Wavefront OBJ file of the C-alpha trace (Angstrom):
o trace
v 0.020 0.325 -0.169
v 1.209 3.405 -0.806
v 2.189 6.135 1.759
v -0.873 8.682 0.905
v -3.109 5.256 1.912
v -1.534 4.802 4.746
v -1.868 8.918 5.878
v -5.985 7.883 5.282
v -5.153 5.320 7.300
v -4.212 7.669 10.384
v -7.726 9.721 9.732
v -9.984 6.185 9.685
v -11.871 4.997 12.131
v -9.621 2.500 14.572
v -11.893 -0.031 14.153
v -12.432 -0.106 10.571
v -8.786 0.477 10.185
v -7.942 -2.626 12.490
v -10.080 -4.893 10.373
v -8.462 -3.376 6.962
v -5.107 -3.648 8.263
v -5.686 -7.334 9.767
v -6.812 -7.986 5.956
v -3.851 -6.504 4.297
v -1.928 -9.200 6.329
v -3.807 -11.991 4.891
v -5.143 -12.703 8.106
v -8.996 -13.987 8.225
v -11.901 -11.333 8.980
v -15.052 -12.804 10.863
v -18.281 -12.116 10.408
v -18.258 -9.583 12.909
v -15.269 -7.523 11.022
v -17.476 -7.989 7.885
v -20.219 -6.204 9.646
v -18.218 -3.442 11.514
v -17.223 -2.579 7.649
v -20.711 -2.659 6.316
v -21.467 0.090 8.826
v -18.624 2.162 7.451
v -18.872 6.067 6.524
v -16.956 8.587 4.805
v -13.355 8.026 4.247
v -13.687 4.697 6.149
v -16.080 3.648 3.119
v -13.535 4.726 0.797
v -10.890 2.524 2.269
v -12.597 -0.421 2.046
v -13.023 -0.232 -1.428
v -9.566 0.245 -1.818
v -8.462 -2.365 0.412
v -10.471 -4.526 -1.563
v -9.005 -3.375 -4.765
v -5.735 -4.265 -3.336
v -6.313 -8.184 -2.297
v -7.947 -8.466 -6.159
v -4.852 -7.096 -7.515
v -2.308 -9.158 -4.769
v -4.860 -12.404 -5.744
v -5.463 -12.047 -9.774
v -4.053 -9.081 -11.022
v -5.025 -6.845 -13.680
v -6.871 -9.220 -15.807
v -10.364 -9.375 -15.971
v -11.762 -12.441 -17.116
v -15.185 -13.500 -18.929
v -16.667 -16.628 -20.393
v -18.560 -16.883 -23.633
v -21.509 -18.909 -23.277
v -25.588 -19.283 -23.224
v -27.694 -19.960 -20.967
v -30.802 -21.796 -21.749
v -33.898 -21.825 -18.925
v -35.919 -24.613 -20.767
v -39.072 -24.389 -18.930
v -40.467 -21.790 -16.819
v -43.220 -23.716 -15.243
v -42.267 -24.297 -11.484
v -43.999 -26.337 -8.849
v -42.514 -23.498 -6.310
v -43.537 -19.854 -5.972
v -40.505 -17.696 -4.599
v -41.448 -13.986 -3.817
v -38.285 -13.143 -5.338
v -39.196 -15.018 -9.074
v -40.682 -13.257 -11.741
v -39.407 -15.909 -14.028
v -41.947 -19.046 -13.356
v -45.197 -19.646 -13.734
v -47.567 -22.383 -12.540
v -48.541 -25.436 -14.652
v -52.015 -24.085 -15.208
v -51.224 -20.349 -16.429
v -51.071 -19.833 -20.145
v -47.622 -18.391 -20.170
v -46.237 -21.598 -19.521
v -43.476 -23.048 -21.961
v -41.233 -26.252 -22.204
v -38.344 -26.359 -24.630
v -37.911 -29.981 -26.630
v -34.445 -31.444 -26.073
v -34.333 -30.477 -30.349
v -34.820 -27.112 -29.366
v -32.058 -27.167 -26.219
v -29.178 -28.924 -28.533
v -30.269 -26.570 -31.162
v -29.299 -23.562 -28.995
v -26.354 -25.313 -27.595
v -24.720 -26.012 -31.176
v -25.920 -22.351 -32.214
v -23.998 -21.333 -29.394
v -21.004 -23.582 -29.698
v -20.380 -22.531 -33.501
v -20.525 -19.115 -32.363
v -17.404 -19.618 -30.375
v -19.318 -20.315 -26.291
v -17.481 -22.801 -24.512
v -19.894 -23.573 -22.052
v -24.269 -23.490 -21.955
v -25.595 -22.728 -18.437
v -28.539 -25.451 -18.105
v -31.540 -23.779 -15.753
v -35.242 -24.190 -15.386
v -38.562 -24.054 -13.089
v -39.700 -27.453 -11.696
v -41.771 -28.596 -13.696
v -44.619 -30.941 -12.104
v -44.716 -34.813 -13.033
v -41.171 -34.500 -14.149
v -39.368 -37.455 -15.077
v -36.482 -37.933 -12.923
v -34.217 -38.792 -15.980
v -34.738 -35.524 -18.270
v -31.647 -33.504 -16.683
v -29.579 -36.644 -17.945
v -31.487 -36.882 -21.252
v -30.776 -33.313 -21.994
v -27.334 -34.057 -20.994
v -26.464 -36.593 -23.077
v -28.015 -35.297 -26.245
v -26.122 -32.266 -26.051
v -23.026 -34.208 -25.610
v -23.819 -36.405 -28.179
v -23.820 -33.594 -30.669
v -21.202 -31.618 -28.908
v -19.135 -33.476 -27.171
v -16.422 -30.388 -26.045
v -19.274 -27.966 -24.912
v -18.924 -27.852 -20.864
v -22.223 -28.061 -19.337
v -22.447 -25.894 -16.312
v -26.025 -26.915 -15.452
v -28.840 -27.950 -12.746
v -28.774 -25.528 -9.342
v -29.131 -27.484 -5.678
v -32.495 -26.803 -5.691
v -32.659 -28.479 -9.174
v -30.548 -31.743 -7.965
v -32.675 -32.444 -4.951
v -35.483 -32.021 -7.057
v -34.500 -34.661 -9.903
v -33.261 -37.126 -6.936
v -36.657 -36.946 -5.484
v -38.386 -37.611 -8.492
v -35.553 -40.426 -9.086
v -36.211 -41.989 -5.662
v -32.876 -41.938 -5.246
v -29.775 -40.274 -3.012
v -28.644 -36.839 -3.692
v -25.229 -38.523 -4.343
v -26.451 -41.502 -6.823
v -28.084 -38.398 -8.288
v -25.096 -36.495 -8.933
v -23.471 -39.119 -10.191
v -25.691 -39.943 -12.903
v -25.809 -35.932 -13.533
v -21.874 -36.568 -14.007
v -21.859 -39.887 -16.110
v -24.306 -37.743 -18.386
v -22.098 -34.923 -19.089
v -22.607 -32.187 -16.257
v -19.518 -30.381 -15.646
v -20.270 -28.056 -12.988
v -22.657 -26.973 -11.081
v -24.231 -23.364 -10.628
v -24.849 -22.540 -6.925
v -27.584 -20.588 -7.334
v -30.611 -21.020 -4.900
v -28.809 -19.954 -2.273
v -30.343 -16.286 -1.774
v -29.377 -16.366 1.679
v -28.529 -19.275 3.523
v -30.535 -18.738 6.861
v -33.278 -20.526 7.389
v -35.694 -18.106 8.880
v -35.389 -15.631 6.033
v -35.853 -18.465 3.068
v -39.124 -19.296 5.143
v -40.185 -15.635 4.450
v -39.003 -15.074 0.821
v -39.191 -18.518 -0.610
v -41.050 -21.303 2.134
v -40.942 -24.528 -0.062
v -37.767 -24.114 -1.421
v -34.420 -25.802 -0.831
v -33.309 -25.793 2.872
v -30.003 -24.285 3.998
v -29.360 -28.218 5.160
v -30.100 -29.287 1.284
v -28.276 -27.449 -0.275
v -25.369 -27.676 1.805
v -25.706 -30.925 0.909
v -25.630 -30.847 -2.592
v -22.958 -28.809 -2.714
v -20.885 -30.737 -0.509
v -21.958 -33.344 -2.104
v -20.690 -32.413 -5.864
v -17.430 -30.835 -4.588
v -16.724 -34.267 -3.001
v -17.175 -36.147 -6.391
v -15.287 -33.570 -8.072
v -17.736 -31.173 -9.462
v -16.792 -27.478 -9.141
v -19.806 -25.243 -8.464
v -19.831 -21.605 -8.095
v -21.503 -19.823 -5.258
v -23.864 -16.920 -4.857
v -25.910 -14.606 -2.576
v -28.680 -12.446 -3.554
v -29.279 -9.472 -1.233
v -30.924 -5.896 -1.483
v -34.690 -7.349 -0.220
v -35.176 -7.822 3.591
v -31.860 -9.069 4.515
v -29.988 -7.542 7.045
v -25.685 -6.955 6.510
v -25.370 -9.311 9.264
v -27.388 -12.107 7.365
v -24.582 -11.146 4.193
v -21.722 -11.669 6.621
v -23.097 -15.133 8.194
v -23.830 -15.757 4.369
v -20.426 -15.295 3.239
v -19.239 -16.717 6.436
v -20.734 -20.048 5.152
v -19.396 -20.493 2.092
v -16.388 -19.698 3.265
v -16.695 -22.829 5.943
v -17.496 -25.105 2.987
v -14.721 -23.881 0.789
v -12.101 -24.561 3.452
v -13.725 -27.968 3.786
v -13.880 -29.013 0.400
v -11.916 -26.144 -1.769
v -14.648 -26.735 -4.528
v -15.800 -23.399 -5.170
v -14.484 -21.629 -8.548
v -16.108 -17.924 -7.471
v -18.426 -16.113 -5.574
v -21.164 -13.953 -7.568
v -23.435 -11.768 -5.286
v -26.677 -10.999 -7.014
v -28.591 -7.548 -6.294
v -32.204 -8.130 -6.147
v -34.625 -7.017 -9.022
v -37.552 -5.637 -7.611
v -39.868 -4.727 -10.713
v -41.419 -7.675 -11.686
v -40.949 -9.849 -8.218
v -43.837 -10.641 -6.868
v -43.199 -9.865 -3.057
v -42.304 -6.015 -3.777
v -45.327 -5.886 -6.397
v -47.976 -6.890 -3.505
v -45.208 -5.275 -0.730
v -45.291 -8.880 0.786
v -42.967 -7.845 3.524
v -42.617 -4.518 5.756
v -39.489 -2.447 4.343
v -38.709 -4.703 1.470
v -36.296 -2.705 -0.751
v -35.864 -1.919 -4.177
v -32.647 -3.828 -4.685
v -29.775 -2.889 -2.903
v -28.188 1.160 -2.773
v -25.080 1.765 -5.024
v -23.306 2.089 -1.854
v -24.308 -1.128 -0.659
v -23.627 -3.076 -3.704
v -20.358 -1.334 -3.466
v -19.490 -2.512 -0.034
v -21.587 -6.605 -0.460
v -18.303 -6.837 -3.540
v -15.422 -5.593 -1.427
v -16.305 -6.726 1.937
v -17.347 -10.319 -0.160
v -13.440 -10.094 -1.243
v -11.720 -9.016 1.892
v -13.896 -12.022 3.654
v -13.416 -14.892 1.131
v -9.317 -13.714 0.797
v -7.107 -16.566 0.308
v -10.025 -18.989 0.123
v -11.811 -17.997 -3.343
v -9.886 -15.859 -5.496
v -12.928 -14.973 -7.739
v -15.134 -12.787 -7.197
v -17.864 -12.204 -10.113
v -20.191 -9.203 -10.723
v -23.236 -9.657 -12.617
v -23.982 -7.113 -15.218
v -26.922 -7.970 -16.573
v -28.091 -6.397 -12.856
v -25.820 -3.696 -12.224
v -25.302 -2.095 -15.959
v -22.218 -1.582 -17.590
v -21.219 1.453 -15.910
v -21.490 -0.056 -12.124
v -19.757 -2.935 -13.368
v -16.735 -0.784 -13.955
v -16.803 0.017 -10.199
v -17.160 -3.056 -8.820
v -14.289 -4.058 -10.885
v -12.481 -1.550 -8.590
v -14.065 -2.354 -5.536
v -12.609 -6.085 -5.193
v -14.796 -7.925 -8.590
v -12.127 -9.474 -11.359
v -14.710 -11.818 -13.381
v -16.955 -10.050 -15.885
v -19.377 -13.745 -15.776
v -20.289 -14.725 -19.295
v -21.558 -13.036 -22.711
v -25.022 -15.138 -21.917
v -26.482 -14.922 -25.034
v -30.308 -15.360 -23.714
v -30.338 -13.934 -20.292
v -34.439 -14.655 -19.241
v -34.763 -14.940 -15.289
v -33.536 -11.501 -14.335
v -34.714 -10.205 -17.768
v -38.414 -11.439 -16.065
v -37.648 -9.735 -13.236
v -37.391 -6.286 -14.676
v -33.840 -5.982 -15.413
v -32.657 -3.254 -18.046
v -29.231 -4.391 -18.871
v -30.179 -6.348 -22.035
v -29.646 -10.226 -22.478
v -26.429 -10.318 -24.399
v -22.986 -8.333 -24.146
v -20.694 -9.206 -26.877
v -16.784 -9.724 -26.485
v -15.986 -7.033 -27.508
v -18.476 -4.675 -25.715
v -16.886 -6.919 -22.859
v -13.492 -5.818 -23.937
v -14.154 -2.341 -24.383
v -15.856 -1.911 -20.681
v -12.596 -3.629 -19.582
v -10.177 -1.332 -20.833
v -11.957 1.632 -20.486
v -10.911 1.122 -16.521
v -7.073 0.409 -17.509
v -7.677 -3.425 -17.316
v -6.703 -6.515 -19.402
v -9.732 -8.179 -20.795
v -9.042 -12.477 -20.925
v -11.593 -15.076 -22.091
v -11.747 -18.260 -19.912
v -12.564 -21.169 -19.321
v -15.702 -22.309 -16.428
v -12.949 -23.548 -14.396
v -11.239 -19.980 -14.629
v -8.347 -21.500 -17.251
v -7.161 -18.367 -19.378
v -7.732 -19.338 -23.059
v -6.853 -15.718 -24.260
v -5.350 -12.481 -23.222
v -6.309 -9.607 -24.963
v -3.310 -7.270 -24.428
v -3.493 -5.543 -27.765
v -6.540 -3.642 -28.183
v -6.528 -4.559 -32.171
v -7.397 -7.703 -31.633
v -9.639 -9.532 -34.216
v -13.205 -9.689 -34.596
v -14.850 -12.803 -32.591
v -17.558 -14.855 -34.124
v -19.959 -13.463 -31.258
v -19.060 -10.163 -32.474
v -20.368 -10.261 -36.170
v -23.994 -11.423 -35.396
v -25.835 -8.237 -36.253
v -29.318 -9.380 -35.567
v -29.576 -10.489 -31.821
v -33.527 -11.135 -32.427
v -32.931 -14.711 -34.172
v -31.634 -15.802 -30.432
v -35.373 -15.220 -29.272
v -35.887 -13.893 -25.921
v -37.961 -14.467 -22.835
v -40.890 -12.187 -23.742
v -41.385 -13.953 -27.223
v -41.101 -17.830 -25.919
v -44.021 -17.255 -23.321
v -46.346 -15.990 -26.145
v -45.109 -18.928 -28.689
v -47.474 -21.600 -28.855
v -44.938 -23.713 -30.582
v -43.477 -24.111 -27.255
v -46.220 -23.559 -25.142
v -46.326 -26.089 -22.188
v -49.265 -29.210 -21.935
v -50.201 -29.412 -18.634
v -50.481 -33.255 -17.974
v -52.938 -32.737 -15.713
v -55.633 -32.014 -18.109
v -57.825 -34.518 -19.636
l 1 2 3 4 5 6 7 8 9 10 11 12 13 14 15 16 17 18 19 20 21 22 23 24 25 26 27 28 29 30 31 32 33 34 35 36 37 38 39 40 41 42 43 44 45 46 47 48 49 50 51 52 53 54 55 56 57 58 59 60 61 62 63 64 65 66 67 68 69 70 71 72 73 74 75 76 77 78 79 80 81 82 83 84 85 86 87 88 89 90 91 92 93 94 95 96 97 98 99 100 101 102 103 104 105 106 107 108 109 110 111 112 113 114 115 116 117 118 119 120 121 122 123 124 125 126 127 128 129 130 131 132 133 134 135 136 137 138 139 140 141 142 143 144 145 146 147 148 149 150 151 152 153 154 155 156 157 158 159 160 161 162 163 164 165 166 167 168 169 170 171 172 173 174 175 176 177 178 179 180 181 182 183 184 185 186 187 188 189 190 191 192 193 194 195 196 197 198 199 200 201 202 203 204 205 206 207 208 209 210 211 212 213 214 215 216 217 218 219 220 221 222 223 224 225 226 227 228 229 230 231 232 233 234 235 236 237 238 239 240 241 242 243 244 245 246 247 248 249 250 251 252 253 254 255 256 257 258 259 260 261 262 263 264 265 266 267 268 269 270 271 272 273 274 275 276 277 278 279 280 281 282 283 284 285 286 287 288 289 290 291 292 293 294 295 296 297 298 299 300 301 302 303 304 305 306 307 308 309 310 311 312 313 314 315 316 317 318 319 320 321 322 323 324 325 326 327 328 329 330 331 332 333 334 335 336 337 338 339 340 341 342 343 344 345 346 347 348 349 350 351 352 353 354 355 356 357 358 359 360 361 362 363 364 365 366 367 368 369 370 371 372 373 374 375 376 377 378 379 380 381 382 383 384 385 386 387 388 389 390 391 392 393 394 395 396 397 398 399 400 401 402 403 404 405 406 407 408 409 410 411 412 413 414 415 416 417 418 419
């Protein structure tokens, strides 16, 4: 740290500077310490960002990574009715859709031809689902595109698939792995506090089961991401406790590739629209978003190298700020982003590689394409680098959108319970 920053430390609150100096000494920051940082104001607030940025620089350098991928949310029909979810539809609703396996494969193939190395597959939980549906989808994709990385099925989906198949979580994960699943998204985490979950998503996977799925996957050599949804009715204490839980799992298994804070998109979320909870917020404030990413970097230092921010939720300019507040990963190109878009996010559903590179270069960092497991494929030191396949696509309407999908008769969900 420079002399100037040392002088700023002298002006800081001694408790805050004590926590930050501990972080700079590579020591573990407790949940209580994290809570102190969440309450920082003025110069202390800015110091939190500076320290997170310094730890990011030490851990991963000046590279900002991204993955060329496509999201395939193959159905929005779901038996759960979570208060934050505007994507799902009940099986009786007209706007339910279900993509047939051949369409899922076609989308994966199209993405691969445009340079994607990953397809991310997640969806609702349809009633009467066959237990082997996820396996069959993966086998069909791998048969056509053996090289594509399948990043698929949240812990909620894994639990549902295991339940529908009447087998253990471990057996089900083995089946998924054998059928071609490479990594799992660590979504469905929201806030890992059972009382909070019972409010915002009653009936959703429990904290205990989420942790069991994640730990079992890690033991089997299946890496996962980790996430946290914030900016609704949780408190800073819920957040630091959640990050501490993630850290404890990582100490035991080492299986998390990254941590992704996800800001609550309120616009179409049922629990916000119907004001189901007192004090529900419209997502986090800008200050809160910055602190959440920075404190994640500070608390997870030494354990999880990569902090990813969500350009879909935060937009391009806030994303640049977050890259200076501890984040180092830009996530993916996505191509079809349905879940945040359906909740009212206005930041689009596709970012081309050239746009990501521009955003990264504007803040003086080096863009690099990675694999799902963070192997660097290409560093782009020179701004005159060649156009990539996805950059050449002029008409993105060919990828379709969630708004179109819920209106198409072609993929309308057929309710098996109707005569």
